[in-house]
N, C-alpha and C positions, 0 to 999 in steps of 0.2 A: 473511516477517516479518509481513505483514498477518494471516496465520492465527494467529500467536502473539498478536498484539495483540487480535484478536477473542476468543481463548480466555481471555485475562487479563480482558477486560471482562466476559465471560460469567461467569467465576468470581467476580469482584467483585460483580456484580449478584445472584448467587445466594448471596452471603455465604459463599463457600468459600475455602479456602486457595489462594492463587495464587503462592506463593513460587517454586516450580520454574519455572513459565511466565514469571513476571516476571524471574527471573534469566536465563533463556534469552533473553528479549527484550533485556535490557540487554547481554548478551554479543553478540548480533547487532548492536546499535547500536555497540558498541565496535569490532567487526570492521569495520563500514562506515567508521567514523571512521579506523581504521588504513589501510584501503584508499584512502580519499580522501587521507590524508596521504602515502602512498607515491606515489600518482598525481601529486600536486602536486610532490613532491620529484623526480619523474622529468621534470618540465617541463610537466605538465598545467596549463593555465591557462584552459581554457574555463569558462564559467559553467555549473554543473550545474543541471539542472531541479529546481524545487521542486514542491510539491504542486499549486500553482495552475497551473503550466505543464503538469504531467501531466494534470490534469483538462481543461484547455483543448484538449490535443492528442488526447484520446479521441474516437473517432467517436461522433456523436450517434445514439442508437438511436431509430428512429421506430416508434411503435406502429401496428400494422396495424388498421385499422378493419374488423371482421368483416363489416359490412353492405356496404361497398364491395368487399371481397374476393369476396364471393358474387356481387355484381352484375356483376363483371368476367367471371365464368365464362360 
């Protein structure tokens, strides 16, 4: 889904027609909402993670300082 969102943004930024990609994105969102509805109907009651939770759970990437990396050798 992130790929489709990025391609829609790219097309909009380049002032191109994004109708197909935007419709595909809306279809994916509709499917996700249906799946969440089915999950809740089946007894799912857990709190689903939102974007802030997902970002917080990502491992932090540390940049390697090239000078220190060479000094360690």
